[in-house]
HTML snippet that shows the backbone in 3Dmol.js (N, CA, C, O; Angstrom):
<script src="https://3Dmol.org/build/3Dmol-min.js"></script>
<div id="view" style="width:600px;height:400px;position:relative"></div>
<script>
const pdb = `
ATOM      1  N   MET A   1      38.039 -10.616  -5.323  1.00  0.00           N
ATOM      2  CA  MET A   1      37.443  -9.549  -6.065  1.00  0.00           C
ATOM      3  C   MET A   1      36.095  -9.923  -6.696  1.00  0.00           C
ATOM      4  O   MET A   1      35.162  -9.122  -6.753  1.00  0.00           O
ATOM      5  N   SER A   2      36.038 -11.163  -7.163  1.00  0.00           N
ATOM      6  CA  SER A   2      34.790 -11.610  -7.791  1.00  0.00           C
ATOM      7  C   SER A   2      33.669 -11.670  -6.818  1.00  0.00           C
ATOM      8  O   SER A   2      32.533 -11.406  -7.212  1.00  0.00           O
ATOM      9  N   GLU A   3      33.899 -12.009  -5.525  1.00  0.00           N
ATOM     10  CA  GLU A   3      32.865 -12.057  -4.543  1.00  0.00           C
ATOM     11  C   GLU A   3      32.317 -10.635  -4.283  1.00  0.00           C
ATOM     12  O   GLU A   3      31.117 -10.418  -4.113  1.00  0.00           O
ATOM     13  N   ALA A   4      33.278  -9.675  -4.264  1.00  0.00           N
ATOM     14  CA  ALA A   4      32.808  -8.320  -3.965  1.00  0.00           C
ATOM     15  C   ALA A   4      31.957  -7.729  -5.083  1.00  0.00           C
ATOM     16  O   ALA A   4      31.031  -6.966  -4.808  1.00  0.00           O
ATOM     17  N   SER A   5      32.256  -8.072  -6.356  1.00  0.00           N
ATOM     18  CA  SER A   5      31.521  -7.493  -7.457  1.00  0.00           C
ATOM     19  C   SER A   5      30.118  -8.191  -7.494  1.00  0.00           C
ATOM     20  O   SER A   5      29.163  -7.535  -7.910  1.00  0.00           O
ATOM     21  N   THR A   6      29.948  -9.419  -7.102  1.00  0.00           N
ATOM     22  CA  THR A   6      28.634 -10.073  -7.193  1.00  0.00           C
ATOM     23  C   THR A   6      27.786  -9.676  -6.000  1.00  0.00           C
ATOM     24  O   THR A   6      26.561  -9.772  -6.076  1.00  0.00           O
ATOM     25  N   GLU A   7      28.384  -9.233  -4.897  1.00  0.00           N
ATOM     26  CA  GLU A   7      27.682  -8.908  -3.694  1.00  0.00           C
ATOM     27  C   GLU A   7      27.037  -7.477  -3.748  1.00  0.00           C
ATOM     28  O   GLU A   7      26.251  -7.134  -2.865  1.00  0.00           O
ATOM     29  N   LYS A   8      27.358  -6.677  -4.745  1.00  0.00           N
ATOM     30  CA  LYS A   8      26.853  -5.310  -4.844  1.00  0.00           C
ATOM     31  C   LYS A   8      25.490  -5.246  -5.481  1.00  0.00           C
ATOM     32  O   LYS A   8      25.281  -4.517  -6.451  1.00  0.00           O
ATOM     33  N   THR A   9      24.520  -6.041  -4.915  1.00  0.00           N
ATOM     34  CA  THR A   9      23.199  -6.093  -5.436  1.00  0.00           C
ATOM     35  C   THR A   9      22.202  -5.223  -4.615  1.00  0.00           C
ATOM     36  O   THR A   9      21.007  -5.206  -4.910  1.00  0.00           O
ATOM     37  N   GLY A  10      22.686  -4.537  -3.631  1.00  0.00           N
ATOM     38  CA  GLY A  10      21.814  -3.695  -2.798  1.00  0.00           C
ATOM     39  C   GLY A  10      21.289  -2.467  -3.533  1.00  0.00           C
ATOM     40  O   GLY A  10      20.247  -1.930  -3.157  1.00  0.00           O
ATOM     41  N   LEU A  11      22.011  -1.996  -4.608  1.00  0.00           N
ATOM     42  CA  LEU A  11      21.561  -0.825  -5.316  1.00  0.00           C
ATOM     43  C   LEU A  11      20.659  -1.198  -6.500  1.00  0.00           C
ATOM     44  O   LEU A  11      20.194  -0.282  -7.178  1.00  0.00           O
ATOM     45  N   ARG A  12      20.399  -2.368  -6.774  1.00  0.00           N
ATOM     46  CA  ARG A  12      19.629  -2.762  -7.952  1.00  0.00           C
ATOM     47  C   ARG A  12      18.140  -2.770  -7.596  1.00  0.00           C
ATOM     48  O   ARG A  12      17.707  -3.151  -6.509  1.00  0.00           O
ATOM     49  N   LYS A  13      17.385  -2.309  -8.623  1.00  0.00           N
ATOM     50  CA  LYS A  13      15.891  -2.234  -8.453  1.00  0.00           C
ATOM     51  C   LYS A  13      15.343  -3.670  -8.382  1.00  0.00           C
ATOM     52  O   LYS A  13      15.912  -4.597  -8.959  1.00  0.00           O
ATOM     53  N   GLN A  14      14.266  -3.821  -7.687  1.00  0.00           N
ATOM     54  CA  GLN A  14      13.520  -5.106  -7.638  1.00  0.00           C
ATOM     55  C   GLN A  14      12.027  -4.807  -7.891  1.00  0.00           C
ATOM     56  O   GLN A  14      11.499  -3.775  -7.476  1.00  0.00           O
ATOM     57  N   ARG A  15      11.416  -5.688  -8.540  1.00  0.00           N
ATOM     58  CA  ARG A  15       9.976  -5.602  -8.832  1.00  0.00           C
ATOM     59  C   ARG A  15       9.322  -6.971  -8.509  1.00  0.00           C
ATOM     60  O   ARG A  15       9.957  -8.023  -8.583  1.00  0.00           O
ATOM     61  N   VAL A  16       8.015  -6.900  -8.147  1.00  0.00           N
ATOM     62  CA  VAL A  16       7.234  -8.115  -7.985  1.00  0.00           C
ATOM     63  C   VAL A  16       6.119  -8.095  -9.003  1.00  0.00           C
ATOM     64  O   VAL A  16       5.369  -7.124  -9.104  1.00  0.00           O
ATOM     65  N   GLY A  17       6.012  -9.192  -9.767  1.00  0.00           N
ATOM     66  CA  GLY A  17       4.955  -9.210 -10.791  1.00  0.00           C
ATOM     67  C   GLY A  17       4.486 -10.623 -11.049  1.00  0.00           C
ATOM     68  O   GLY A  17       4.846 -11.569 -10.348  1.00  0.00           O
ATOM     69  N   ILE A  18       3.658 -10.732 -12.093  1.00  0.00           N
ATOM     70  CA  ILE A  18       3.022 -11.982 -12.462  1.00  0.00           C
ATOM     71  C   ILE A  18       3.619 -12.451 -13.837  1.00  0.00           C
ATOM     72  O   ILE A  18       3.703 -11.663 -14.779  1.00  0.00           O
ATOM     73  N   VAL A  19       4.017 -13.719 -13.923  1.00  0.00           N
ATOM     74  CA  VAL A  19       4.558 -14.201 -15.196  1.00  0.00           C
ATOM     75  C   VAL A  19       3.392 -14.403 -16.143  1.00  0.00           C
ATOM     76  O   VAL A  19       2.408 -15.073 -15.827  1.00  0.00           O
ATOM     77  N   ILE A  20       3.540 -13.780 -17.358  1.00  0.00           N
ATOM     78  CA  ILE A  20       2.460 -13.914 -18.348  1.00  0.00           C
ATOM     79  C   ILE A  20       2.919 -14.755 -19.569  1.00  0.00           C
ATOM     80  O   ILE A  20       2.090 -15.120 -20.403  1.00  0.00           O
ATOM     81  N   SER A  21       4.221 -15.062 -19.680  1.00  0.00           N
ATOM     82  CA  SER A  21       4.671 -15.881 -20.757  1.00  0.00           C
ATOM     83  C   SER A  21       5.998 -16.554 -20.418  1.00  0.00           C
ATOM     84  O   SER A  21       6.894 -15.982 -19.798  1.00  0.00           O
ATOM     85  N   THR A  22       6.066 -17.832 -20.875  1.00  0.00           N
ATOM     86  CA  THR A  22       7.304 -18.575 -20.692  1.00  0.00           C
ATOM     87  C   THR A  22       7.683 -19.263 -21.972  1.00  0.00           C
ATOM     88  O   THR A  22       8.389 -20.271 -21.926  1.00  0.00           O
ATOM     89  N   LYS A  23       7.257 -18.780 -23.097  1.00  0.00           N
ATOM     90  CA  LYS A  23       7.408 -19.477 -24.403  1.00  0.00           C
ATOM     91  C   LYS A  23       8.824 -19.423 -24.960  1.00  0.00           C
ATOM     92  O   LYS A  23       9.199 -20.212 -25.827  1.00  0.00           O
ATOM     93  N   MET A  24       9.599 -18.476 -24.445  1.00  0.00           N
ATOM     94  CA  MET A  24      11.016 -18.328 -24.951  1.00  0.00           C
ATOM     95  C   MET A  24      11.949 -19.191 -24.112  1.00  0.00           C
ATOM     96  O   MET A  24      11.594 -19.562 -22.994  1.00  0.00           O
ATOM     97  N   ASP A  25      13.123 -19.516 -24.619  1.00  0.00           N
ATOM     98  CA  ASP A  25      14.073 -20.344 -23.943  1.00  0.00           C
ATOM     99  C   ASP A  25      14.842 -19.462 -22.921  1.00  0.00           C
ATOM    100  O   ASP A  25      15.497 -18.494 -23.307  1.00  0.00           O
ATOM    101  N   LYS A  26      14.754 -19.806 -21.626  1.00  0.00           N
ATOM    102  CA  LYS A  26      15.446 -19.137 -20.536  1.00  0.00           C
ATOM    103  C   LYS A  26      15.032 -17.707 -20.334  1.00  0.00           C
ATOM    104  O   LYS A  26      15.756 -16.924 -19.719  1.00  0.00           O
ATOM    105  N   THR A  27      13.825 -17.346 -20.866  1.00  0.00           N
ATOM    106  CA  THR A  27      13.248 -15.979 -20.705  1.00  0.00           C
ATOM    107  C   THR A  27      11.820 -16.070 -20.264  1.00  0.00           C
ATOM    108  O   THR A  27      11.072 -16.942 -20.704  1.00  0.00           O
ATOM    109  N   ILE A  28      11.439 -15.159 -19.385  1.00  0.00           N
ATOM    110  CA  ILE A  28      10.027 -15.016 -18.993  1.00  0.00           C
ATOM    111  C   ILE A  28       9.650 -13.582 -19.198  1.00  0.00           C
ATOM    112  O   ILE A  28      10.478 -12.672 -19.211  1.00  0.00           O
ATOM    113  N   VAL A  29       8.314 -13.419 -19.365  1.00  0.00           N
ATOM    114  CA  VAL A  29       7.790 -12.044 -19.486  1.00  0.00           C
ATOM    115  C   VAL A  29       6.947 -11.838 -18.147  1.00  0.00           C
ATOM    116  O   VAL A  29       6.063 -12.628 -17.815  1.00  0.00           O
ATOM    117  N   VAL A  30       7.269 -10.790 -17.460  1.00  0.00           N
ATOM    118  CA  VAL A  30       6.654 -10.486 -16.227  1.00  0.00           C
ATOM    119  C   VAL A  30       5.898  -9.177 -16.326  1.00  0.00           C
ATOM    120  O   VAL A  30       6.439  -8.160 -16.762  1.00  0.00           O
ATOM    121  N   GLU A  31       4.593  -9.216 -15.901  1.00  0.00           N
ATOM    122  CA  GLU A  31       3.807  -7.964 -15.899  1.00  0.00           C
ATOM    123  C   GLU A  31       3.840  -7.372 -14.506  1.00  0.00           C
ATOM    124  O   GLU A  31       3.507  -8.024 -13.516  1.00  0.00           O
ATOM    125  N   TYR A  32       4.248  -6.133 -14.460  1.00  0.00           N
ATOM    126  CA  TYR A  32       4.421  -5.401 -13.228  1.00  0.00           C
ATOM    127  C   TYR A  32       3.338  -4.364 -13.165  1.00  0.00           C
ATOM    128  O   TYR A  32       3.243  -3.558 -14.090  1.00  0.00           O
ATOM    129  N   ILE A  33       2.494  -4.321 -12.117  1.00  0.00           N
ATOM    130  CA  ILE A  33       1.422  -3.337 -11.974  1.00  0.00           C
ATOM    131  C   ILE A  33       1.769  -2.395 -10.872  1.00  0.00           C
ATOM    132  O   ILE A  33       1.955  -2.838  -9.739  1.00  0.00           O
ATOM    133  N   ALA A  34       1.871  -1.078 -11.142  1.00  0.00           N
ATOM    134  CA  ALA A  34       2.170  -0.069 -10.119  1.00  0.00           C
ATOM    135  C   ALA A  34       0.955   0.796  -9.891  1.00  0.00           C
ATOM    136  O   ALA A  34       0.285   1.205 -10.839  1.00  0.00           O
ATOM    137  N   ARG A  35       0.672   1.073  -8.644  1.00  0.00           N
ATOM    138  CA  ARG A  35      -0.464   1.984  -8.300  1.00  0.00           C
ATOM    139  C   ARG A  35       0.173   3.346  -8.048  1.00  0.00           C
ATOM    140  O   ARG A  35       0.867   3.510  -7.044  1.00  0.00           O
ATOM    141  N   VAL A  36      -0.030   4.299  -8.895  1.00  0.00           N
ATOM    142  CA  VAL A  36       0.492   5.597  -8.863  1.00  0.00           C
ATOM    143  C   VAL A  36      -0.612   6.691  -8.905  1.00  0.00           C
ATOM    144  O   VAL A  36      -1.671   6.466  -9.491  1.00  0.00           O
ATOM    145  N   PRO A  37      -0.376   7.841  -8.304  1.00  0.00           N
ATOM    146  CA  PRO A  37      -1.372   8.938  -8.430  1.00  0.00           C
ATOM    147  C   PRO A  37      -1.337   9.559  -9.831  1.00  0.00           C
ATOM    148  O   PRO A  37      -0.263   9.724 -10.408  1.00  0.00           O
ATOM    149  N   HIS A  38      -2.492   9.897 -10.369  1.00  0.00           N
ATOM    150  CA  HIS A  38      -2.575  10.578 -11.619  1.00  0.00           C
ATOM    151  C   HIS A  38      -1.888  11.908 -11.494  1.00  0.00           C
ATOM    152  O   HIS A  38      -2.049  12.545 -10.453  1.00  0.00           O
ATOM    153  N   PRO A  39      -1.137  12.383 -12.458  1.00  0.00           N
ATOM    154  CA  PRO A  39      -0.344  13.593 -12.311  1.00  0.00           C
ATOM    155  C   PRO A  39      -1.257  14.848 -12.117  1.00  0.00           C
ATOM    156  O   PRO A  39      -0.870  15.769 -11.398  1.00  0.00           O
ATOM    157  N   LYS A  40      -2.412  14.888 -12.724  1.00  0.00           N
ATOM    158  CA  LYS A  40      -3.243  16.032 -12.621  1.00  0.00           C
ATOM    159  C   LYS A  40      -4.382  15.881 -11.574  1.00  0.00           C
ATOM    160  O   LYS A  40      -4.627  16.798 -10.790  1.00  0.00           O
ATOM    161  N   PHE A  41      -5.047  14.758 -11.571  1.00  0.00           N
ATOM    162  CA  PHE A  41      -6.201  14.591 -10.765  1.00  0.00           C
ATOM    163  C   PHE A  41      -5.959  13.859  -9.476  1.00  0.00           C
ATOM    164  O   PHE A  41      -6.879  13.772  -8.663  1.00  0.00           O
ATOM    165  N   LYS A  42      -4.759  13.316  -9.227  1.00  0.00           N
ATOM    166  CA  LYS A  42      -4.348  12.705  -7.993  1.00  0.00           C
ATOM    167  C   LYS A  42      -5.075  11.465  -7.611  1.00  0.00           C
ATOM    168  O   LYS A  42      -4.864  10.971  -6.503  1.00  0.00           O
ATOM    169  N   LYS A  43      -5.953  10.901  -8.478  1.00  0.00           N
ATOM    170  CA  LYS A  43      -6.610   9.655  -8.183  1.00  0.00           C
ATOM    171  C   LYS A  43      -5.631   8.551  -8.464  1.00  0.00           C
ATOM    172  O   LYS A  43      -4.879   8.634  -9.435  1.00  0.00           O
ATOM    173  N   ILE A  44      -5.611   7.494  -7.628  1.00  0.00           N
ATOM    174  CA  ILE A  44      -4.760   6.341  -7.765  1.00  0.00           C
ATOM    175  C   ILE A  44      -5.223   5.541  -9.010  1.00  0.00           C
ATOM    176  O   ILE A  44      -6.376   5.126  -9.135  1.00  0.00           O
ATOM    177  N   VAL A  45      -4.275   5.362  -9.886  1.00  0.00           N
ATOM    178  CA  VAL A  45      -4.520   4.540 -11.139  1.00  0.00           C
ATOM    179  C   VAL A  45      -3.451   3.457 -11.210  1.00  0.00           C
ATOM    180  O   VAL A  45      -2.367   3.571 -10.638  1.00  0.00           O
ATOM    181  N   LYS A  46      -3.809   2.386 -11.949  1.00  0.00           N
ATOM    182  CA  LYS A  46      -2.883   1.318 -12.090  1.00  0.00           C
ATOM    183  C   LYS A  46      -2.146   1.459 -13.457  1.00  0.00           C
ATOM    184  O   LYS A  46      -2.770   1.639 -14.503  1.00  0.00           O
ATOM    185  N   LYS A  47      -0.814   1.371 -13.398  1.00  0.00           N
ATOM    186  CA  LYS A  47       0.007   1.419 -14.613  1.00  0.00           C
ATOM    187  C   LYS A  47       0.663   0.070 -14.712  1.00  0.00           C
ATOM    188  O   LYS A  47       1.251  -0.388 -13.733  1.00  0.00           O
ATOM    189  N   SER A  48       0.592  -0.583 -15.837  1.00  0.00           N
ATOM    190  CA  SER A  48       1.260  -1.889 -16.048  1.00  0.00           C
ATOM    191  C   SER A  48       2.423  -1.765 -17.040  1.00  0.00           C
ATOM    192  O   SER A  48       2.394  -0.960 -17.971  1.00  0.00           O
ATOM    193  N   LYS A  49       3.424  -2.578 -16.808  1.00  0.00           N
ATOM    194  CA  LYS A  49       4.561  -2.654 -17.643  1.00  0.00           C
ATOM    195  C   LYS A  49       5.073  -4.070 -17.730  1.00  0.00           C
ATOM    196  O   LYS A  49       5.064  -4.818 -16.752  1.00  0.00           O
ATOM    197  N   LYS A  50       5.536  -4.435 -18.956  1.00  0.00           N
ATOM    198  CA  LYS A  50       6.094  -5.776 -19.169  1.00  0.00           C
ATOM    199  C   LYS A  50       7.602  -5.769 -19.094  1.00  0.00           C
ATOM    200  O   LYS A  50       8.254  -4.911 -19.689  1.00  0.00           O
ATOM    201  N   PHE A  51       8.169  -6.730 -18.357  1.00  0.00           N
ATOM    202  CA  PHE A  51       9.622  -6.821 -18.311  1.00  0.00           C
ATOM    203  C   PHE A  51      10.047  -8.222 -18.793  1.00  0.00           C
ATOM    204  O   PHE A  51       9.423  -9.227 -18.454  1.00  0.00           O
ATOM    205  N   TYR A  52      11.100  -8.254 -19.574  1.00  0.00           N
ATOM    206  CA  TYR A  52      11.657  -9.528 -20.014  1.00  0.00           C
ATOM    207  C   TYR A  52      12.760  -9.857 -19.021  1.00  0.00           C
ATOM    208  O   TYR A  52      13.676  -9.065 -18.799  1.00  0.00           O
ATOM    209  N   ALA A  53      12.653 -11.051 -18.423  1.00  0.00           N
ATOM    210  CA  ALA A  53      13.631 -11.439 -17.427  1.00  0.00           C
ATOM    211  C   ALA A  53      14.307 -12.777 -17.745  1.00  0.00           C
ATOM    212  O   ALA A  53      13.711 -13.635 -18.396  1.00  0.00           O
ATOM    213  N   HIS A  54      15.495 -12.946 -17.306  1.00  0.00           N
ATOM    214  CA  HIS A  54      16.266 -14.137 -17.537  1.00  0.00           C
ATOM    215  C   HIS A  54      15.970 -15.206 -16.478  1.00  0.00           C
ATOM    216  O   HIS A  54      16.102 -14.951 -15.281  1.00  0.00           O
ATOM    217  N   ASP A  55      15.590 -16.341 -16.902  1.00  0.00           N
ATOM    218  CA  ASP A  55      15.191 -17.461 -16.031  1.00  0.00           C
ATOM    219  C   ASP A  55      16.122 -18.634 -16.394  1.00  0.00           C
ATOM    220  O   ASP A  55      15.765 -19.441 -17.253  1.00  0.00           O
ATOM    221  N   GLU A  56      17.273 -18.747 -15.782  1.00  0.00           N
ATOM    222  CA  GLU A  56      18.269 -19.744 -16.181  1.00  0.00           C
ATOM    223  C   GLU A  56      17.786 -21.179 -16.082  1.00  0.00           C
ATOM    224  O   GLU A  56      18.048 -21.988 -16.972  1.00  0.00           O
ATOM    225  N   LYS A  57      17.087 -21.497 -15.010  1.00  0.00           N
ATOM    226  CA  LYS A  57      16.693 -22.906 -14.769  1.00  0.00           C
ATOM    227  C   LYS A  57      15.254 -23.182 -15.156  1.00  0.00           C
ATOM    228  O   LYS A  57      14.746 -24.260 -14.848  1.00  0.00           O
ATOM    229  N   SER A  58      14.551 -22.224 -15.840  1.00  0.00           N
ATOM    230  CA  SER A  58      13.173 -22.343 -16.261  1.00  0.00           C
ATOM    231  C   SER A  58      12.272 -22.797 -15.145  1.00  0.00           C
ATOM    232  O   SER A  58      11.458 -23.704 -15.321  1.00  0.00           O
ATOM    233  N   GLU A  59      12.417 -22.154 -13.964  1.00  0.00           N
ATOM    234  CA  GLU A  59      11.601 -22.554 -12.782  1.00  0.00           C
ATOM    235  C   GLU A  59      10.270 -21.868 -12.655  1.00  0.00           C
ATOM    236  O   GLU A  59       9.431 -22.331 -11.882  1.00  0.00           O
ATOM    237  N   ALA A  60      10.025 -20.779 -13.375  1.00  0.00           N
ATOM    238  CA  ALA A  60       8.809 -20.031 -13.285  1.00  0.00           C
ATOM    239  C   ALA A  60       7.804 -20.587 -14.281  1.00  0.00           C
ATOM    240  O   ALA A  60       8.166 -21.063 -15.357  1.00  0.00           O
ATOM    241  N   ALA A  61       6.539 -20.515 -13.901  1.00  0.00           N
ATOM    242  CA  ALA A  61       5.441 -20.939 -14.810  1.00  0.00           C
ATOM    243  C   ALA A  61       4.446 -19.780 -14.910  1.00  0.00           C
ATOM    244  O   ALA A  61       4.444 -18.862 -14.090  1.00  0.00           O
ATOM    245  N   VAL A  62       3.628 -19.852 -15.911  1.00  0.00           N
ATOM    246  CA  VAL A  62       2.631 -18.820 -16.208  1.00  0.00           C
ATOM    247  C   VAL A  62       1.701 -18.760 -14.971  1.00  0.00           C
ATOM    248  O   VAL A  62       1.214 -19.780 -14.485  1.00  0.00           O
ATOM    249  N   GLY A  63       1.480 -17.525 -14.488  1.00  0.00           N
ATOM    250  CA  GLY A  63       0.622 -17.291 -13.354  1.00  0.00           C
ATOM    251  C   GLY A  63       1.359 -17.170 -12.052  1.00  0.00           C
ATOM    252  O   GLY A  63       0.775 -16.746 -11.055  1.00  0.00           O
ATOM    253  N   ASP A  64       2.623 -17.527 -12.024  1.00  0.00           N
ATOM    254  CA  ASP A  64       3.445 -17.416 -10.816  1.00  0.00           C
ATOM    255  C   ASP A  64       3.695 -15.959 -10.434  1.00  0.00           C
ATOM    256  O   ASP A  64       3.852 -15.103 -11.305  1.00  0.00           O
ATOM    257  N   LYS A  65       3.732 -15.679  -9.143  1.00  0.00           N
ATOM    258  CA  LYS A  65       4.155 -14.359  -8.625  1.00  0.00           C
ATOM    259  C   LYS A  65       5.650 -14.443  -8.417  1.00  0.00           C
ATOM    260  O   LYS A  65       6.123 -15.299  -7.670  1.00  0.00           O
ATOM    261  N   VAL A  66       6.415 -13.557  -9.075  1.00  0.00           N
ATOM    262  CA  VAL A  66       7.900 -13.666  -8.918  1.00  0.00           C
ATOM    263  C   VAL A  66       8.526 -12.371  -8.591  1.00  0.00           C
ATOM    264  O   VAL A  66       7.907 -11.328  -8.801  1.00  0.00           O
ATOM    265  N   ARG A  67       9.711 -12.369  -8.091  1.00  0.00           N
ATOM    266  CA  ARG A  67      10.503 -11.162  -7.826  1.00  0.00           C
ATOM    267  C   ARG A  67      11.612 -11.154  -8.827  1.00  0.00           C
ATOM    268  O   ARG A  67      12.333 -12.143  -8.955  1.00  0.00           O
ATOM    269  N   ILE A  68      11.775 -10.063  -9.545  1.00  0.00           N
ATOM    270  CA  ILE A  68      12.847  -9.876 -10.542  1.00  0.00           C
ATOM    271  C   ILE A  68      13.793  -8.767 -10.042  1.00  0.00           C
ATOM    272  O   ILE A  68      13.418  -7.888  -9.266  1.00  0.00           O
ATOM    273  N   GLU A  69      15.007  -8.859 -10.521  1.00  0.00           N
ATOM    274  CA  GLU A  69      16.076  -7.902 -10.171  1.00  0.00           C
ATOM    275  C   GLU A  69      16.764  -7.315 -11.348  1.00  0.00           C
ATOM    276  O   GLU A  69      16.953  -8.007 -12.350  1.00  0.00           O
ATOM    277  N   GLU A  70      17.148  -6.087 -11.284  1.00  0.00           N
ATOM    278  CA  GLU A  70      17.827  -5.460 -12.394  1.00  0.00           C
ATOM    279  C   GLU A  70      19.205  -6.018 -12.561  1.00  0.00           C
ATOM    280  O   GLU A  70      19.858  -6.377 -11.581  1.00  0.00           O
ATOM    281  N   MET A  71      19.680  -6.100 -13.844  1.00  0.00           N
ATOM    282  CA  MET A  71      21.052  -6.535 -14.097  1.00  0.00           C
ATOM    283  C   MET A  71      21.555  -5.909 -15.370  1.00  0.00           C
ATOM    284  O   MET A  71      20.881  -5.082 -15.985  1.00  0.00           O
ATOM    285  N   ARG A  72      22.749  -6.311 -15.762  1.00  0.00           N
ATOM    286  CA  ARG A  72      23.277  -5.736 -17.005  1.00  0.00           C
ATOM    287  C   ARG A  72      22.461  -6.271 -18.201  1.00  0.00           C
ATOM    288  O   ARG A  72      21.825  -7.321 -18.103  1.00  0.00           O
ATOM    289  N   PRO A  73      22.486  -5.550 -19.310  1.00  0.00           N
ATOM    290  CA  PRO A  73      21.732  -5.992 -20.468  1.00  0.00           C
ATOM    291  C   PRO A  73      22.244  -7.319 -21.033  1.00  0.00           C
ATOM    292  O   PRO A  73      23.442  -7.452 -21.283  1.00  0.00           O
ATOM    293  N   LEU A  74      21.378  -8.286 -21.238  1.00  0.00           N
ATOM    294  CA  LEU A  74      21.749  -9.574 -21.877  1.00  0.00           C
ATOM    295  C   LEU A  74      21.388  -9.599 -23.380  1.00  0.00           C
ATOM    296  O   LEU A  74      22.030 -10.282 -24.179  1.00  0.00           O
ATOM    297  N   SER A  75      20.346  -8.835 -23.729  1.00  0.00           N
ATOM    298  CA  SER A  75      19.945  -8.758 -25.113  1.00  0.00           C
ATOM    299  C   SER A  75      19.261  -7.438 -25.350  1.00  0.00           C
ATOM    300  O   SER A  75      19.327  -6.562 -24.488  1.00  0.00           O
ATOM    301  N   LYS A  76      18.606  -7.254 -26.479  1.00  0.00           N
ATOM    302  CA  LYS A  76      17.957  -6.039 -26.805  1.00  0.00           C
ATOM    303  C   LYS A  76      16.875  -5.604 -25.740  1.00  0.00           C
ATOM    304  O   LYS A  76      16.753  -4.427 -25.398  1.00  0.00           O
ATOM    305  N   LEU A  77      16.135  -6.576 -25.263  1.00  0.00           N
ATOM    306  CA  LEU A  77      15.043  -6.268 -24.315  1.00  0.00           C
ATOM    307  C   LEU A  77      15.295  -6.805 -22.942  1.00  0.00           C
ATOM    308  O   LEU A  77      14.625  -6.373 -22.003  1.00  0.00           O
ATOM    309  N   LYS A  78      16.227  -7.729 -22.756  1.00  0.00           N
ATOM    310  CA  LYS A  78      16.352  -8.396 -21.432  1.00  0.00           C
ATOM    311  C   LYS A  78      17.371  -7.670 -20.541  1.00  0.00           C
ATOM    312  O   LYS A  78      18.570  -7.708 -20.816  1.00  0.00           O
ATOM    313  N   ARG A  79      16.885  -6.994 -19.450  1.00  0.00           N
ATOM    314  CA  ARG A  79      17.710  -6.349 -18.484  1.00  0.00           C
ATOM    315  C   ARG A  79      17.382  -6.673 -17.081  1.00  0.00           C
ATOM    316  O   ARG A  79      17.786  -5.945 -16.175  1.00  0.00           O
ATOM    317  N   TRP A  80      16.636  -7.780 -16.841  1.00  0.00           N
ATOM    318  CA  TRP A  80      16.211  -8.211 -15.577  1.00  0.00           C
ATOM    319  C   TRP A  80      16.507  -9.730 -15.431  1.00  0.00           C
ATOM    320  O   TRP A  80      16.634 -10.440 -16.428  1.00  0.00           O
ATOM    321  N   LYS A  81      16.613 -10.210 -14.170  1.00  0.00           N
ATOM    322  CA  LYS A  81      16.747 -11.653 -13.934  1.00  0.00           C
ATOM    323  C   LYS A  81      15.847 -12.079 -12.802  1.00  0.00           C
ATOM    324  O   LYS A  81      15.515 -11.316 -11.894  1.00  0.00           O
ATOM    325  N   LEU A  82      15.469 -13.336 -12.904  1.00  0.00           N
ATOM    326  CA  LEU A  82      14.580 -13.885 -11.885  1.00  0.00           C
ATOM    327  C   LEU A  82      15.320 -14.082 -10.570  1.00  0.00           C
ATOM    328  O   LEU A  82      16.294 -14.834 -10.528  1.00  0.00           O
ATOM    329  N   SER A  83      14.884 -13.423  -9.488  1.00  0.00           N
ATOM    330  CA  SER A  83      15.575 -13.720  -8.212  1.00  0.00           C
ATOM    331  C   SER A  83      14.922 -14.740  -7.392  1.00  0.00           C
ATOM    332  O   SER A  83      15.596 -15.531  -6.732  1.00  0.00           O
ATOM    333  N   GLU A  84      13.574 -14.765  -7.400  1.00  0.00           N
ATOM    334  CA  GLU A  84      12.858 -15.867  -6.692  1.00  0.00           C
ATOM    335  C   GLU A  84      11.436 -15.997  -7.137  1.00  0.00           C
ATOM    336  O   GLU A  84      10.837 -15.035  -7.617  1.00  0.00           O
ATOM    337  N   VAL A  85      10.876 -17.198  -6.981  1.00  0.00           N
ATOM    338  CA  VAL A  85       9.472 -17.422  -7.208  1.00  0.00           C
ATOM    339  C   VAL A  85       8.773 -17.343  -5.914  1.00  0.00           C
ATOM    340  O   VAL A  85       9.096 -18.102  -5.001  1.00  0.00           O
ATOM    341  N   LEU A  86       7.803 -16.441  -5.774  1.00  0.00           N
ATOM    342  CA  LEU A  86       7.136 -16.207  -4.494  1.00  0.00           C
ATOM    343  C   LEU A  86       5.977 -17.192  -4.243  1.00  0.00           C
ATOM    344  O   LEU A  86       5.890 -17.803  -3.178  1.00  0.00           O
ATOM    345  N   THR A  87       5.071 -17.337  -5.266  1.00  0.00           N
ATOM    346  CA  THR A  87       3.976 -18.278  -5.177  1.00  0.00           C
ATOM    347  C   THR A  87       3.785 -18.970  -6.523  1.00  0.00           C
ATOM    348  O   THR A  87       4.076 -18.403  -7.576  1.00  0.00           O
ATOM    349  N   HIS A  88       3.295 -20.193  -6.468  1.00  0.00           N
ATOM    350  CA  HIS A  88       3.005 -20.962  -7.697  1.00  0.00           C
ATOM    351  C   HIS A  88       1.525 -20.830  -8.028  1.00  0.00           C
ATOM    352  O   HIS A  88       1.062 -21.395  -9.019  1.00  0.00           O
TER     353      HIS A  88
END
`;
const viewer = $3Dmol.createViewer("view");
viewer.addModel(pdb, "pdb");
viewer.setStyle({}, {cartoon: {color: "spectrum"}});
viewer.zoomTo();
viewer.render();
</script>
């Protein structure tokens, strides 16, 4: 049963962003930039959002491109976990 519950990760959101802070213990801050059309004028604009992600092994560094995955809430702000480091 435990294997089946951990394998249900296909429905979880994933984002790719840049690490902007690693000053907390086992936590990284990832900036995600989305290119979306403006609601009225339809011009493509960049929207940025910061996500707090759990980094168990502290493997990410500032400036790394990482993939984060949605998970259950671990704290007030932390709802994402580091799934892989794409580039250093």
